[in-house]
N, C-alpha and C positions, 0 to 999 in steps of 0.2 A: 728720753733725750733731757739733757740739761737743759733749761732756761735760765737766761739772766735777766737780770732788772732793767727796765727802761729808764732812762734818766729824767724822763719827762714825767709819765703817770705813775712810776713804781710798780708795775705790773710786770710780773717775770715772763717776757714775750719774746726777747731776742736769742737768736741760737749760738751768736758768739759773743763770747766774754770780753772782746778786745777794746770797747770803746772807740772804735774809729772803722766799724765795719759796713757803715752805711745802709745798715738793716733798717727798715722801715716799721715802726711798731703797728700792730693792728690793732691796739686800744686805742690809742692816741693820736696815730700818724705822724709822730715825730722820728725823723732821719737822724740815726746815731752818726753822730759827728765827731772827731777828735777836737778839733778847735773849739767848738761851742761846749764840748763836755771840759777842756780846762779854762773857757772864759766865758761863764754862763750870762753874761751880758753882751756878747758879740752877736750882733744881726748880721746875717748873710750867710753863704756857704751854703751848707745842705738845706738849712731851714732858713725863711724869710725872718721871722722873730727868734728872739734870743731864748735860751732855754729856761731862764727866769719867768719872762712872759708866756711860752709856751705852758708852763706849769700855772700861771694864773688862768690861762684859757682852757685848761684842762677841766678845773675846777667850775668854769661858768658854762662851758661847751661841749666838754665830756671829749675834747680834741685839742691836740696843739694849736689849731687856728681852726676859727669859725667855719672856713671854707671847706674844711676837713670833716663835720660833724656828721655829714651823710656817709663818709667812707670807712667809719670806724667799726668795731666789733665790739658788743657787750662783752665784759669780762666773763660773765658767767657763762654764757654762750658758746666762747672760744675756749672754755675751759681754762682761764687764765687766774692765775692765783697774785695776790697782793703781797709784795715783799714786806715783811712785817719789820723789819729793818730799816726801810725807806723814808727818809725826811726829806721834804721838798726845801729848796733853797730860801 
């Protein structure tokens, strides 16, 4: 099954490539949200923090928010690959 890139962490974890699936990434715990994909500085909606802030948080905590750091899966343990074309905001 093809996996799609999470807009927060850049790992191929999502099963739907629609950008509005509300799937939760197992690597960073970002919830895929159309509004936040269109406006990466929007805070609220499916995620409390903006996509831009979630990307920063992922670098620091390994999760989209510090409170999720114990809920995420290590990419190598989950068999998730980084999208080589992913570029953070």
